[in-house]
C-alpha positions as CSV (number, residue, x, y, z in Angstrom):
1,X,-73.2,-131.9,121.2
2,X,-72.3,-129.5,118.4
3,X,-69.1,-127.5,118.3
4,X,-71.1,-124.4,119.2
5,X,-72.6,-126.1,122.2
6,X,-69.2,-127.3,123.4
7,X,-67.9,-123.8,123.2
8,X,-70.6,-122.8,125.7
9,X,-69.0,-125.0,128.4
10,X,-67.8,-122.5,131.1
11,X,-64.0,-122.5,131.3
12,X,-64.1,-121.6,135.0
13,X,-66.1,-124.7,135.8
14,X,-63.9,-127.0,133.8
15,X,-60.9,-125.6,135.7
16,X,-62.7,-125.9,139.1
17,X,-63.5,-129.5,138.4
18,X,-59.8,-130.2,137.8
19,X,-59.0,-128.6,141.2
20,X,-57.8,-125.3,139.7
21,X,-59.3,-122.3,141.5
22,X,-58.7,-118.5,140.8
23,X,-56.2,-116.7,142.9
24,X,-58.0,-113.4,142.5
25,X,-60.9,-111.8,140.5
26,X,-61.2,-108.5,138.8
27,X,-64.0,-106.4,137.2
28,X,-66.7,-107.7,139.5
29,X,-65.8,-111.3,138.8
30,X,-65.8,-111.0,135.1
31,X,-62.0,-111.6,134.9
32,X,-60.5,-114.5,137.0
33,X,-56.8,-114.8,137.5
34,X,-55.1,-118.3,138.0
35,X,-51.7,-119.8,138.4
36,X,-51.3,-121.2,134.9
37,X,-52.3,-124.9,134.6
38,X,-50.0,-125.1,131.5
39,X,-46.6,-124.3,133.2
40,X,-45.0,-123.4,136.5
41,X,-46.5,-120.1,137.5
42,X,-46.5,-118.2,140.8
43,X,-47.7,-114.9,139.5
44,X,-51.3,-115.7,138.6
45,X,-50.7,-114.8,134.9
46,X,-53.5,-117.0,133.5
47,X,-56.7,-115.1,132.9
48,X,-60.3,-116.2,132.2
49,X,-63.0,-113.8,130.9
50,X,-66.2,-115.3,132.3
51,X,-68.5,-113.1,130.1
52,X,-66.8,-114.0,126.8
53,X,-65.8,-117.5,128.1
54,X,-62.2,-117.0,126.8
55,X,-58.8,-117.6,128.4
56,X,-55.3,-116.1,128.0
57,X,-52.0,-117.3,129.4
58,X,-49.8,-114.2,129.5
59,X,-46.6,-116.2,130.0
60,X,-46.9,-118.1,126.8
61,X,-49.3,-115.8,124.9
62,X,-51.6,-118.7,124.2
63,X,-55.3,-118.3,124.5
64,X,-58.7,-118.9,123.0
65,X,-62.0,-120.7,123.8
66,X,-62.6,-123.8,125.8
67,X,-61.7,-126.1,122.9
68,X,-58.3,-124.4,122.6
69,X,-57.8,-124.9,126.3
70,X,-58.6,-128.6,126.1
71,X,-56.0,-129.0,123.3
72,X,-53.4,-127.1,125.5
73,X,-54.2,-129.1,128.6
74,X,-54.2,-132.5,126.8
75,X,-51.0,-131.7,124.9
76,X,-50.6,-133.6,121.6
77,X,-54.2,-134.3,120.8
78,X,-56.4,-133.8,117.8
79,X,-59.3,-131.4,117.6
80,X,-61.7,-134.3,117.7
81,X,-60.0,-135.7,120.8
82,X,-60.3,-132.4,122.5
83,X,-64.1,-132.3,121.7
84,X,-64.5,-135.8,123.1
85,X,-62.5,-134.9,126.3
86,X,-64.7,-131.9,126.9
87,X,-67.9,-133.9,126.5
88,X,-66.5,-136.4,129.0
89,X,-65.8,-133.5,131.5
90,X,-69.4,-132.3,131.1
91,X,-70.6,-135.7,132.1
92,X,-68.4,-135.8,135.2
93,X,-69.3,-132.2,136.1
94,X,-72.9,-133.1,136.1
95,X,-72.3,-135.8,138.7
96,X,-70.1,-133.9,141.1
97,X,-71.2,-130.2,140.9
98,X,-74.4,-129.6,142.8
99,X,-75.0,-126.0,141.7
100,X,-73.6,-123.3,139.5
101,X,-72.9,-122.5,135.9
102,X,-72.2,-126.0,134.6
103,X,-75.6,-127.3,135.8
104,X,-77.3,-124.3,134.2
105,X,-75.5,-125.1,131.0
106,X,-76.6,-128.8,131.2
107,X,-80.2,-127.8,131.8
108,X,-80.2,-125.4,128.8
109,X,-78.6,-128.0,126.6
110,X,-81.0,-130.7,127.8
111,X,-84.0,-128.5,127.0
112,X,-82.7,-127.9,123.5
113,X,-82.1,-131.6,122.8
114,X,-84.9,-133.3,124.7
115,X,-86.7,-134.0,121.4
116,X,-83.6,-135.2,119.6
117,X,-81.5,-137.6,121.7
118,X,-77.9,-137.9,120.5
119,X,-78.0,-141.7,120.2
120,X,-81.1,-143.8,119.7
121,X,-82.1,-147.3,118.7
122,X,-78.9,-148.6,120.4
123,X,-78.2,-152.4,120.0
124,X,-75.2,-154.2,121.4
125,X,-73.9,-157.5,119.9
126,X,-70.7,-159.5,119.5
127,X,-67.8,-157.7,117.9
128,X,-67.6,-159.0,114.3
129,X,-67.6,-155.9,112.0
130,X,-64.4,-156.1,109.8
131,X,-64.1,-152.2,109.7
132,X,-64.0,-152.1,113.5
133,X,-61.6,-155.0,113.7
134,X,-59.3,-153.2,111.3
135,X,-59.6,-150.0,113.4
136,X,-58.4,-152.0,116.4
137,X,-55.6,-153.5,114.4
138,X,-54.6,-149.9,113.3
139,X,-54.1,-149.2,117.0
140,X,-52.0,-152.3,117.5
141,X,-54.7,-154.4,119.1
142,X,-55.3,-157.9,117.5
143,X,-58.8,-159.2,117.0
144,X,-58.4,-161.8,119.7
145,X,-58.1,-159.1,122.3
146,X,-61.0,-157.1,120.9
147,X,-63.2,-160.2,120.9
148,X,-62.3,-160.9,124.5
149,X,-63.1,-157.5,126.0
150,X,-65.3,-155.5,123.6
151,X,-68.7,-155.5,122.0
152,X,-70.2,-153.9,118.9
153,X,-72.9,-151.2,119.1
154,X,-75.3,-150.1,116.3
155,X,-77.2,-146.9,116.9
156,X,-78.9,-144.0,115.1
157,X,-77.8,-140.4,115.2
158,X,-80.2,-137.8,113.6
159,X,-81.8,-140.5,111.5
160,X,-78.6,-142.0,110.2
161,X,-77.2,-145.4,111.2
162,X,-73.7,-145.9,112.7
163,X,-71.7,-148.6,114.4
164,X,-68.8,-148.5,116.9
165,X,-66.7,-150.6,119.2
166,X,-68.5,-150.7,122.6
167,X,-66.7,-151.1,125.9
168,X,-69.1,-151.7,128.8
169,X,-69.0,-150.2,132.3
170,X,-70.3,-151.3,135.6
171,X,-73.5,-149.3,135.3
172,X,-74.4,-150.6,131.9
173,X,-73.2,-147.6,130.0
174,X,-70.6,-147.9,127.3
175,X,-67.6,-146.1,125.7
176,X,-67.9,-145.9,121.9
177,X,-65.1,-145.8,119.4
178,X,-64.5,-146.1,115.7
179,X,-62.0,-144.5,113.3
180,X,-64.1,-141.3,113.2
181,X,-65.9,-141.0,116.5
182,X,-65.2,-141.0,120.2
183,X,-68.1,-140.8,122.7
184,X,-70.2,-142.6,125.2
185,X,-73.7,-143.7,125.8
186,X,-75.6,-144.2,129.0
187,X,-74.2,-143.7,132.5
188,X,-70.5,-142.7,132.7
189,X,-68.8,-145.1,135.0
190,X,-65.6,-147.2,135.5
191,X,-65.1,-150.7,134.2
192,X,-63.6,-153.5,136.4
193,X,-62.0,-156.6,134.8
194,X,-61.1,-159.3,137.4
195,X,-58.7,-162.1,137.0
196,X,-61.0,-164.3,139.1
197,X,-64.6,-163.4,139.3
198,X,-65.0,-164.9,142.7
199,X,-62.3,-162.9,144.5
200,X,-60.0,-159.9,144.1
201,X,-56.3,-160.0,143.5
202,X,-54.1,-158.2,146.1
203,X,-53.2,-155.4,143.7
204,X,-54.8,-153.8,140.7
205,X,-53.9,-151.8,137.6
206,X,-55.6,-148.5,136.8
207,X,-56.1,-147.2,133.3
208,X,-57.5,-143.9,132.0
209,X,-59.2,-145.4,128.9
210,X,-60.0,-148.8,127.4
211,X,-57.5,-148.6,124.5
212,X,-54.7,-148.5,127.1
213,X,-56.3,-151.4,129.0
214,X,-56.4,-153.5,125.7
215,X,-52.8,-152.5,125.1
216,X,-51.8,-153.7,128.6
217,X,-53.6,-157.1,127.9
218,X,-51.6,-157.4,124.7
219,X,-48.3,-156.6,126.5
220,X,-49.3,-159.1,129.2
221,X,-50.0,-161.8,126.6
222,X,-46.6,-161.2,124.9
223,X,-44.7,-161.6,128.2
224,X,-43.6,-158.0,128.7
225,X,-41.6,-157.7,132.0
226,X,-41.0,-154.0,131.9
227,X,-44.5,-152.7,132.2
228,X,-46.5,-155.7,133.4
229,X,-46.4,-156.6,137.1
230,X,-45.2,-160.2,137.8
231,X,-48.4,-161.4,139.2
232,X,-51.8,-161.1,137.4
233,X,-53.8,-158.1,138.6
234,X,-57.4,-157.0,138.4
235,X,-57.8,-154.0,136.2
236,X,-59.9,-150.8,136.7
237,X,-60.6,-148.6,133.7
238,X,-61.7,-145.1,134.6
239,X,-63.1,-144.4,131.1
240,X,-62.5,-140.7,132.0
241,X,-60.4,-138.9,134.6
242,X,-63.4,-136.8,135.5
243,X,-64.7,-139.7,137.6
244,X,-61.4,-140.4,139.5
245,X,-63.0,-139.4,142.8
246,X,-65.8,-141.8,142.3
247,X,-63.3,-144.6,141.6
248,X,-61.5,-144.3,144.9
249,X,-63.7,-146.7,146.9
250,X,-63.2,-149.4,144.2
251,X,-59.4,-148.9,144.2
252,X,-59.2,-148.6,148.0
253,X,-60.0,-152.2,148.6
254,X,-56.7,-153.3,147.0
255,X,-53.4,-153.4,148.8
256,X,-51.9,-151.2,146.1
257,X,-52.5,-149.9,142.6
258,X,-50.3,-149.5,139.6
259,X,-51.4,-146.5,137.6
260,X,-51.0,-146.3,133.9
261,X,-52.5,-142.9,133.4
262,X,-51.7,-140.4,130.6
263,X,-48.6,-138.3,130.7
264,X,-50.6,-135.0,130.5
265,X,-52.2,-132.6,133.0
266,X,-55.4,-134.6,133.4
267,X,-53.4,-137.8,134.0
268,X,-51.2,-136.1,136.6
269,X,-54.2,-134.6,138.4
270,X,-55.9,-138.0,138.6
271,X,-52.7,-139.6,139.9
272,X,-52.4,-136.9,142.5
273,X,-56.0,-137.4,143.6
274,X,-55.4,-141.1,144.1
275,X,-52.1,-140.6,146.0
276,X,-53.8,-138.2,148.4
277,X,-56.6,-140.6,149.0
278,X,-54.4,-143.7,149.4
279,X,-50.9,-142.5,150.4
280,X,-48.1,-144.9,149.9
281,X,-50.3,-147.4,148.0
282,X,-50.4,-145.8,144.5
283,X,-47.5,-146.6,142.1
284,X,-46.7,-144.5,139.0
285,X,-46.3,-146.6,135.9
286,X,-46.7,-143.7,133.4
287,X,-43.0,-142.7,133.7
288,X,-42.1,-146.1,132.2
289,X,-43.7,-145.2,128.9
290,X,-42.4,-141.6,128.8
291,X,-42.2,-139.5,126.5
292,X,-45.3,-141.1,125.0
293,X,-48.7,-139.7,126.1
294,X,-50.3,-143.0,126.9
295,X,-49.7,-146.7,126.8
296,X,-51.2,-147.2,123.3
297,X,-49.0,-144.4,121.9
298,X,-46.0,-146.3,123.4
299,X,-47.1,-149.5,121.7
300,X,-47.6,-147.7,118.3
301,X,-44.7,-145.3,118.3
302,X,-41.9,-147.0,120.2
303,X,-41.5,-149.9,117.9
304,X,-43.1,-152.3,120.4
305,X,-45.8,-153.2,118.0
């Protein structure tokens, strides 16, 4: 997706998918008023103009397009990370919204791109590329961890060849990462890593993305007692908070789940969704790596690396 196409994503549909609905509407539905998702707000002082697809938080005087909103919601993230997050949300919205603006957007986008798929000639092999291994090492992840859990994907985008780290999911899709790109290919779905392939452990650990999962495996190997449960646990990687609801049946089979989700709005929303579905069985681990946004940030910035 280009930046201009991402800007077309309806803000109201992104908010609705996150469980945020308008308190009131004005101007025939052209202006929607919300309790602000960026701060405590009981006065519905967050406005979305559906015609211009722009937002304004009157309490903070922040506003802009859907990309600006993604940056505000995610907190300390880069422009590229905001774009990647929005593309993930579009994938999730396509699965869970049966009608409305987001499906129309996806249909229009699909018709534009039906003759030029984003990724083509995709080939997956063992992870050996030195550049990709150096990228993992720059995130604090040694090659041994990468070899154990990741693959290497080669693909074509607009007649140019690229390669990325590939992290496979249960439906055969994959998350793709390199130093300059964050995306996915194929079906968006979670990944399950079991301690014993023949049976489940009593408890599981839940992660938002695979870089946090790799970080956890590194901490586990190093004998960390603060963040790693005493007994080995199966791991479930959402690969995006937009499919949290779809992950519930996979998590519900465990006695309890330790959640290592991001310390941002999307992470808190996902944690709340799991708590409501499985009350008393979901344990927050994110507070243990505060004030860092995620587990990999904790590894990189706290001196643990």
